[in-house]
Each structure stands twice: as C-alpha cells, then as structure tokens.
N, CA, C and O atoms as CSV, one atom per row, in Angstrom:
chain,resi,resn,atom,element,x,y,z
A,1,UNK,N,N,-8.623,-19.003,-15.474
A,1,UNK,CA,C,-9.676,-18.057,-15.768
A,1,UNK,C,C,-10.520,-17.849,-14.511
A,1,UNK,O,O,-10.883,-18.806,-13.827
A,2,UNK,N,N,-10.821,-16.604,-14.224
A,2,UNK,CA,C,-11.623,-16.285,-13.044
A,2,UNK,C,C,-13.077,-16.688,-13.271
A,2,UNK,O,O,-13.593,-16.652,-14.388
A,3,UNK,N,N,-13.702,-17.064,-12.190
A,3,UNK,CA,C,-15.111,-17.405,-12.222
A,3,UNK,C,C,-15.910,-16.104,-12.171
A,3,UNK,O,O,-15.744,-15.338,-11.222
A,4,UNK,N,N,-16.775,-15.822,-13.159
A,4,UNK,CA,C,-17.548,-14.573,-13.144
A,4,UNK,C,C,-18.363,-14.394,-11.875
A,4,UNK,O,O,-18.627,-13.260,-11.475
A,5,UNK,N,N,-18.770,-15.478,-11.230
A,5,UNK,CA,C,-19.539,-15.369,-9.992
A,5,UNK,C,C,-18.719,-14.723,-8.884
A,5,UNK,O,O,-19.284,-14.120,-7.972
A,6,UNK,N,N,-17.396,-14.841,-8.949
A,6,UNK,CA,C,-16.539,-14.230,-7.933
A,6,UNK,C,C,-16.634,-12.715,-7.940
A,6,UNK,O,O,-16.362,-12.084,-6.919
A,7,UNK,N,N,-17.009,-12.118,-9.051
A,7,UNK,CA,C,-17.107,-10.664,-9.156
A,7,UNK,C,C,-18.315,-10.111,-8.423
A,7,UNK,O,O,-18.427,-8.895,-8.269
A,8,UNK,N,N,-19.208,-10.952,-7.972
A,8,UNK,CA,C,-20.416,-10.498,-7.292
A,8,UNK,C,C,-20.235,-10.303,-5.795
A,8,UNK,O,O,-21.147,-9.816,-5.127
A,9,UNK,N,N,-19.079,-10.672,-5.254
A,9,UNK,CA,C,-18.853,-10.499,-3.834
A,9,UNK,C,C,-18.573,-9.036,-3.529
A,9,UNK,O,O,-17.868,-8.357,-4.275
A,10,UNK,N,N,-19.134,-8.558,-2.423
A,10,UNK,CA,C,-18.878,-7.173,-2.038
A,10,UNK,C,C,-17.479,-7.053,-1.450
A,10,UNK,O,O,-16.899,-8.031,-0.978
A,11,UNK,N,N,-16.957,-5.849,-1.488
A,11,UNK,CA,C,-15.622,-5.577,-0.968
A,11,UNK,C,C,-15.748,-4.831,0.355
A,11,UNK,O,O,-16.709,-4.092,0.569
A,12,UNK,N,N,-14.795,-5.023,1.221
A,12,UNK,CA,C,-14.734,-4.290,2.481
A,12,UNK,C,C,-13.272,-4.101,2.845
A,12,UNK,O,O,-12.411,-4.784,2.289
A,13,UNK,N,N,-12.969,-3.191,3.765
A,13,UNK,CA,C,-11.571,-2.962,4.151
A,13,UNK,C,C,-10.867,-4.198,4.709
A,13,UNK,O,O,-9.642,-4.292,4.642
A,14,UNK,N,N,-11.631,-5.147,5.260
A,14,UNK,CA,C,-10.999,-6.331,5.845
A,14,UNK,C,C,-11.022,-7.548,4.919
A,14,UNK,O,O,-10.468,-8.596,5.253
A,15,UNK,N,N,-11.659,-7.408,3.760
A,15,UNK,CA,C,-11.677,-8.505,2.789
A,15,UNK,C,C,-10.316,-8.585,2.101
A,15,UNK,O,O,-9.593,-7.590,2.049
A,16,UNK,N,N,-9.961,-9.748,1.575
A,16,UNK,CA,C,-8.691,-9.857,0.845
A,16,UNK,C,C,-8.632,-8.873,-0.325
A,16,UNK,O,O,-9.660,-8.471,-0.870
A,17,UNK,N,N,-7.423,-8.499,-0.691
A,17,UNK,CA,C,-7.230,-7.553,-1.788
A,17,UNK,C,C,-7.790,-8.112,-3.088
A,17,UNK,O,O,-7.697,-9.310,-3.354
A,18,UNK,N,N,-8.365,-7.238,-3.883
A,18,UNK,CA,C,-8.868,-7.604,-5.205
A,18,UNK,C,C,-8.007,-7.009,-6.312
A,18,UNK,O,O,-8.196,-7.311,-7.491
A,19,UNK,N,N,-7.055,-6.158,-5.919
A,19,UNK,CA,C,-6.193,-5.503,-6.894
A,19,UNK,C,C,-4.801,-5.367,-6.286
A,19,UNK,O,O,-4.659,-5.034,-5.110
A,20,UNK,N,N,-3.785,-5.624,-7.087
A,20,UNK,CA,C,-2.391,-5.444,-6.672
A,20,UNK,C,C,-1.714,-4.553,-7.702
A,20,UNK,O,O,-1.918,-4.718,-8.905
A,21,UNK,N,N,-0.905,-3.605,-7.226
A,21,UNK,CA,C,-0.254,-2.685,-8.150
A,21,UNK,C,C,1.087,-2.228,-7.591
A,21,UNK,O,O,1.249,-2.051,-6.384
A,22,UNK,N,N,2.043,-2.040,-8.497
A,22,UNK,CA,C,3.363,-1.561,-8.100
A,22,UNK,C,C,3.254,-0.115,-7.626
A,22,UNK,O,O,2.500,0.680,-8.187
A,23,UNK,N,N,4.008,0.207,-6.598
A,23,UNK,CA,C,4.027,1.566,-6.063
A,23,UNK,C,C,5.400,2.172,-6.294
A,23,UNK,O,O,6.422,1.603,-5.912
A,24,UNK,N,N,5.401,3.334,-6.927
A,24,UNK,CA,C,6.614,4.133,-7.085
A,24,UNK,C,C,6.438,5.338,-6.170
A,24,UNK,O,O,5.570,6.173,-6.421
A,25,UNK,N,N,7.245,5.446,-5.113
A,25,UNK,CA,C,7.100,6.573,-4.186
A,25,UNK,C,C,7.191,7.917,-4.918
A,25,UNK,O,O,8.002,8.093,-5.827
A,26,UNK,N,N,6.348,8.849,-4.503
A,26,UNK,CA,C,6.288,10.168,-5.132
A,26,UNK,C,C,5.928,11.189,-4.056
A,26,UNK,O,O,5.036,10.945,-3.243
A,27,UNK,N,N,6.609,12.319,-4.046
A,27,UNK,CA,C,6.361,13.333,-3.023
A,27,UNK,C,C,5.107,14.164,-3.267
A,27,UNK,O,O,4.654,14.873,-2.369
A,28,UNK,N,N,4.539,14.086,-4.473
A,28,UNK,CA,C,3.374,14.916,-4.796
A,28,UNK,C,C,2.134,14.074,-5.099
A,28,UNK,O,O,1.061,14.325,-4.550
A,29,UNK,N,N,2.281,13.087,-5.961
A,29,UNK,CA,C,1.140,12.300,-6.437
A,29,UNK,C,C,0.633,11.328,-5.366
A,29,UNK,O,O,1.405,10.736,-4.612
A,30,UNK,N,N,-0.697,11.190,-5.332
A,30,UNK,CA,C,-1.293,10.164,-4.496
A,30,UNK,C,C,-1.332,8.858,-5.276
A,30,UNK,O,O,-1.113,8.834,-6.487
A,31,UNK,N,N,-1.612,7.780,-4.568
A,31,UNK,CA,C,-1.709,6.468,-5.196
A,31,UNK,C,C,-2.959,6.390,-6.078
A,31,UNK,O,O,-3.934,7.107,-5.851
A,32,UNK,N,N,-2.919,5.527,-7.071
A,32,UNK,CA,C,-4.065,5.339,-7.963
A,32,UNK,C,C,-5.254,4.734,-7.223
A,32,UNK,O,O,-6.406,4.971,-7.587
A,33,UNK,N,N,-4.966,3.944,-6.173
A,33,UNK,CA,C,-6.007,3.300,-5.366
A,33,UNK,C,C,-5.630,3.428,-3.894
A,33,UNK,O,O,-4.447,3.415,-3.554
A,34,UNK,N,N,-6.613,3.550,-3.032
A,34,UNK,CA,C,-6.356,3.479,-1.593
A,34,UNK,C,C,-6.039,2.026,-1.269
A,34,UNK,O,O,-6.777,1.123,-1.665
A,35,UNK,N,N,-4.948,1.799,-0.554
A,35,UNK,CA,C,-4.568,0.424,-0.232
A,35,UNK,C,C,-5.338,-0.110,0.970
A,35,UNK,O,O,-5.839,0.648,1.801
A,36,UNK,N,N,-5.415,-1.424,1.037
A,36,UNK,CA,C,-5.826,-2.109,2.258
A,36,UNK,C,C,-4.581,-2.457,3.049
A,36,UNK,O,O,-4.596,-2.528,4.277
A,37,UNK,N,N,-3.496,-2.674,2.303
A,37,UNK,CA,C,-2.205,-3.041,2.891
A,37,UNK,C,C,-1.134,-2.784,1.837
A,37,UNK,O,O,-1.434,-2.480,0.683
A,38,UNK,N,N,0.118,-2.912,2.259
A,38,UNK,CA,C,1.238,-2.696,1.358
A,38,UNK,C,C,2.293,-3.753,1.621
A,38,UNK,O,O,2.679,-3.983,2.767
A,39,UNK,N,N,2.760,-4.395,0.563
A,39,UNK,CA,C,3.814,-5.402,0.659
A,39,UNK,C,C,5.151,-4.718,0.430
A,39,UNK,O,O,5.303,-3.937,-0.509
A,40,UNK,N,N,6.130,-5.014,1.295
A,40,UNK,CA,C,7.475,-4.464,1.184
A,40,UNK,C,C,8.407,-5.576,0.725
A,40,UNK,O,O,8.678,-6.517,1.472
A,41,UNK,N,N,8.896,-5.466,-0.504
A,41,UNK,CA,C,9.788,-6.483,-1.047
A,41,UNK,C,C,11.189,-6.408,-0.469
A,41,UNK,O,O,11.783,-7.433,-0.133
A,42,UNK,N,N,11.718,-5.196,-0.355
A,42,UNK,CA,C,13.053,-4.977,0.206
A,42,UNK,C,C,12.962,-3.981,1.341
A,42,UNK,O,O,12.512,-2.851,1.152
A,43,UNK,N,N,13.381,-4.394,2.503
A,43,UNK,CA,C,13.194,-3.617,3.722
A,43,UNK,C,C,13.832,-2.247,3.736
A,43,UNK,O,O,14.719,-1.940,2.940
A,44,UNK,N,N,13.361,-1.432,4.657
A,44,UNK,CA,C,13.866,-0.078,4.849
A,44,UNK,C,C,12.800,0.775,5.500
A,44,UNK,O,O,11.888,0.267,6.152
A,45,UNK,N,N,12.926,2.073,5.315
A,45,UNK,CA,C,11.950,3.009,5.860
A,45,UNK,C,C,10.853,3.276,4.834
A,45,UNK,O,O,11.085,3.206,3.627
A,46,UNK,N,N,9.654,3.585,5.333
A,46,UNK,CA,C,8.519,3.846,4.463
A,46,UNK,C,C,7.785,5.069,4.990
A,46,UNK,O,O,7.258,5.058,6.102
A,47,UNK,N,N,7.754,6.123,4.183
A,47,UNK,CA,C,7.026,7.339,4.553
A,47,UNK,C,C,5.740,7.371,3.754
A,47,UNK,O,O,5.761,7.301,2.525
A,48,UNK,N,N,4.614,7.478,4.457
A,48,UNK,CA,C,3.319,7.403,3.787
A,48,UNK,C,C,2.308,8.313,4.457
A,48,UNK,O,O,2.552,8.885,5.520
A,49,UNK,N,N,1.157,8.429,3.796
A,49,UNK,CA,C,0.017,9.161,4.346
A,49,UNK,C,C,-1.143,8.185,4.438
A,49,UNK,O,O,-1.566,7.625,3.427
A,50,UNK,N,N,-1.658,7.979,5.636
A,50,UNK,CA,C,-2.798,7.081,5.840
A,50,UNK,C,C,-4.085,7.779,5.396
A,50,UNK,O,O,-4.145,9.006,5.316
A,51,UNK,N,N,-5.084,6.998,5.117
A,51,UNK,CA,C,-6.345,7.479,4.569
A,51,UNK,C,C,-6.944,8.621,5.379
A,51,UNK,O,O,-7.395,9.602,4.788
A,52,UNK,N,N,-6.967,8.538,6.668
A,52,UNK,CA,C,-7.619,9.546,7.503
A,52,UNK,C,C,-6.628,10.474,8.221
A,52,UNK,O,O,-7.000,11.161,9.172
A,53,UNK,N,N,-5.390,10.493,7.773
A,53,UNK,CA,C,-4.363,11.319,8.416
A,53,UNK,C,C,-4.203,12.655,7.709
A,53,UNK,O,O,-4.481,12.787,6.517
A,54,UNK,N,N,-3.753,13.636,8.469
A,54,UNK,CA,C,-3.461,14.953,7.920
A,54,UNK,C,C,-1.968,15.167,7.724
A,54,UNK,O,O,-1.548,16.210,7.222
A,55,UNK,N,N,-1.165,14.185,8.118
A,55,UNK,CA,C,0.289,14.311,8.008
A,55,UNK,C,C,0.890,12.960,7.646
A,55,UNK,O,O,0.308,11.903,7.890
A,56,UNK,N,N,2.080,13.038,7.053
A,56,UNK,CA,C,2.816,11.817,6.727
A,56,UNK,C,C,3.417,11.219,7.986
A,56,UNK,O,O,3.623,11.912,8.983
A,57,UNK,N,N,3.694,9.929,7.930
A,57,UNK,CA,C,4.351,9.214,9.022
A,57,UNK,C,C,5.403,8.305,8.402
A,57,UNK,O,O,5.231,7.822,7.283
A,58,UNK,N,N,6.486,8.072,9.126
A,58,UNK,CA,C,7.543,7.188,8.642
A,58,UNK,C,C,7.603,5.941,9.510
A,58,UNK,O,O,7.771,6.022,10.727
A,59,UNK,N,N,7.464,4.788,8.866
A,59,UNK,CA,C,7.692,3.504,9.519
A,59,UNK,C,C,9.159,3.178,9.292
A,59,UNK,O,O,9.601,3.105,8.146
A,60,UNK,N,N,9.918,2.982,10.359
A,60,UNK,CA,C,11.353,2.724,10.225
A,60,UNK,C,C,11.653,1.233,10.326
A,60,UNK,O,O,10.997,0.491,11.057
A,61,UNK,N,N,12.659,0.824,9.571
A,61,UNK,CA,C,13.157,-0.551,9.600
A,61,UNK,C,C,12.088,-1.590,9.308
A,61,UNK,O,O,12.026,-2.618,9.982
A,62,UNK,N,N,11.244,-1.337,8.313
A,62,UNK,CA,C,10.247,-2.326,7.904
A,62,UNK,C,C,11.000,-3.472,7.231
A,62,UNK,O,O,11.750,-3.231,6.285
A,63,UNK,N,N,10.822,-4.703,7.690
A,63,UNK,CA,C,11.600,-5.820,7.134
A,63,UNK,C,C,11.132,-6.249,5.739
A,63,UNK,O,O,9.984,-6.019,5.356
A,64,UNK,N,N,12.027,-6.863,5.004
A,64,UNK,CA,C,11.692,-7.428,3.693
A,64,UNK,C,C,10.607,-8.482,3.852
A,64,UNK,O,O,10.619,-9.262,4.804
A,65,UNK,N,N,9.671,-8.498,2.913
A,65,UNK,CA,C,8.609,-9.494,2.946
A,65,UNK,C,C,7.465,-9.158,3.879
A,65,UNK,O,O,6.567,-9.977,4.074
A,66,UNK,N,N,7.480,-7.976,4.455
A,66,UNK,CA,C,6.462,-7.578,5.433
A,66,UNK,C,C,5.227,-7.026,4.729
A,66,UNK,O,O,5.341,-6.361,3.699
A,67,UNK,N,N,4.060,-7.299,5.280
A,67,UNK,CA,C,2.815,-6.697,4.804
A,67,UNK,C,C,2.343,-5.730,5.875
A,67,UNK,O,O,2.025,-6.126,6.996
A,68,UNK,N,N,2.303,-4.462,5.513
A,68,UNK,CA,C,1.912,-3.399,6.431
A,68,UNK,C,C,0.423,-3.120,6.228
A,68,UNK,O,O,0.014,-2.655,5.164
A,69,UNK,N,N,-0.379,-3.405,7.245
A,69,UNK,CA,C,-1.837,-3.254,7.161
A,69,UNK,C,C,-2.244,-1.808,7.434
A,69,UNK,O,O,-2.656,-1.466,8.543
A,70,UNK,N,N,-2.123,-0.973,6.421
A,70,UNK,CA,C,-2.492,0.438,6.548
A,70,UNK,C,C,-3.206,0.860,5.270
A,70,UNK,O,O,-2.742,0.571,4.168
A,71,UNK,N,N,-4.317,1.534,5.421
A,71,UNK,CA,C,-5.015,2.106,4.264
A,71,UNK,C,C,-4.299,3.397,3.903
A,71,UNK,O,O,-4.446,4.407,4.591
A,72,UNK,N,N,-3.534,3.366,2.836
A,72,UNK,CA,C,-2.691,4.494,2.435
A,72,UNK,C,C,-3.232,5.188,1.195
A,72,UNK,O,O,-3.832,4.569,0.316
A,73,UNK,N,N,-2.996,6.504,1.156
A,73,UNK,CA,C,-3.340,7.275,-0.040
A,73,UNK,C,C,-2.094,7.763,-0.764
A,73,UNK,O,O,-2.170,8.173,-1.922
A,74,UNK,N,N,-0.930,7.722,-0.083
A,74,UNK,CA,C,0.309,8.187,-0.706
A,74,UNK,C,C,1.508,7.498,-0.072
A,74,UNK,O,O,1.507,7.194,1.121
A,75,UNK,N,N,2.529,7.258,-0.886
A,75,UNK,CA,C,3.836,6.798,-0.411
A,75,UNK,C,C,4.843,7.816,-0.926
A,75,UNK,O,O,4.954,8.034,-2.132
A,76,UNK,N,N,5.570,8.433,-0.015
A,76,UNK,CA,C,6.481,9.526,-0.365
A,76,UNK,C,C,7.867,9.016,-0.738
A,76,UNK,O,O,8.358,8.035,-0.180
A,77,UNK,N,N,8.487,9.704,-1.696
A,77,UNK,CA,C,9.858,9.383,-2.090
A,77,UNK,C,C,10.829,9.823,-1.001
A,77,UNK,O,O,11.767,9.101,-0.662
A,78,UNK,N,N,10.591,11.022,-0.456
A,78,UNK,CA,C,11.447,11.529,0.609
A,78,UNK,C,C,11.203,10.715,1.872
A,78,UNK,O,O,10.080,10.654,2.374
A,79,UNK,N,N,12.240,10.103,2.372
A,79,UNK,CA,C,12.125,9.307,3.595
A,79,UNK,C,C,11.894,7.830,3.358
A,79,UNK,O,O,12.017,7.034,4.289
A,80,UNK,N,N,11.559,7.438,2.121
A,80,UNK,CA,C,11.325,6.030,1.831
A,80,UNK,C,C,12.585,5.403,1.241
A,80,UNK,O,O,13.095,5.845,0.212
A,81,UNK,N,N,13.077,4.357,1.921
A,81,UNK,CA,C,14.227,3.610,1.425
A,81,UNK,C,C,13.850,2.171,1.070
A,81,UNK,O,O,14.621,1.466,0.418
A,82,UNK,N,N,12.663,1.738,1.498
A,82,UNK,CA,C,12.170,0.392,1.167
A,82,UNK,C,C,11.910,0.322,-0.333
A,82,UNK,O,O,11.585,1.332,-0.957
A,83,UNK,N,N,12.050,-0.861,-0.911
A,83,UNK,CA,C,11.860,-1.057,-2.350
A,83,UNK,C,C,10.925,-2.230,-2.599
A,83,UNK,O,O,10.551,-2.951,-1.674
A,84,UNK,N,N,10.557,-2.407,-3.851
A,84,UNK,CA,C,9.671,-3.518,-4.206
A,84,UNK,C,C,8.314,-3.394,-3.558
A,84,UNK,O,O,7.772,-4.374,-3.048
A,85,UNK,N,N,7.757,-2.189,-3.575
A,85,UNK,CA,C,6.488,-1.919,-2.897
A,85,UNK,C,C,5.304,-2.305,-3.787
A,85,UNK,O,O,5.253,-1.947,-4.964
A,86,UNK,N,N,4.370,-3.028,-3.214
A,86,UNK,CA,C,3.172,-3.453,-3.938
A,86,UNK,C,C,1.953,-3.084,-3.105
A,86,UNK,O,O,1.825,-3.490,-1.950
A,87,UNK,N,N,1.054,-2.301,-3.714
A,87,UNK,CA,C,-0.184,-1.947,-3.039
A,87,UNK,C,C,-1.193,-3.070,-3.178
A,87,UNK,O,O,-1.330,-3.667,-4.245
A,88,UNK,N,N,-1.895,-3.352,-2.100
A,88,UNK,CA,C,-2.959,-4.353,-2.078
A,88,UNK,C,C,-4.256,-3.606,-1.822
A,88,UNK,O,O,-4.444,-3.018,-0.757
A,89,UNK,N,N,-5.147,-3.633,-2.801
A,89,UNK,CA,C,-6.377,-2.847,-2.684
A,89,UNK,C,C,-7.608,-3.710,-2.935
A,89,UNK,O,O,-8.733,-3.213,-2.877
C-alpha cells in the first residue's frame, strides 16, 4: 500500500516516473500522457514526436530493454518496429 504522504511530492521532468502505461503506436492519436521517458521491451525502430518538436523523428536500432529519455507526445505506427513500449510519465 502506498504511503499517502508520498502523494504530496511535487513532480518535475527529471523526477522519477509516477505513472506507467502501455503504448500502442498510432499514426493519428497522441499519447494519453506526455512521457518523461519510454521503455522499449523489444528492440527496433521508434518513430515519435517530441514535446517541443514540429516533426516526427525515427530512432533506429533501439535495443531491447532500453529507456529512451525523451518527452514524447506521440508514437507513430508507421516507422515503428520496436514492441513492448511502456510510457513513463
């Protein structure tokens, strides 16, 4: 059981994640939460949109088990071959 006092700590972009959620890549929909980072369960390419970017970018050959420290608003289906994606927010 979580300690209720833990809920009083403020959050920041560099603080540990307080929420984890599965990511299903989608070419249209944005993520439910802006990530602090993203865990890649099965390696491959990852096409995403960073929080302050105007265009998508593809990270190639991201290894399995890697944590990509990027504040993302979207993970695209087109261009993404990595699997087991978990958003850390």
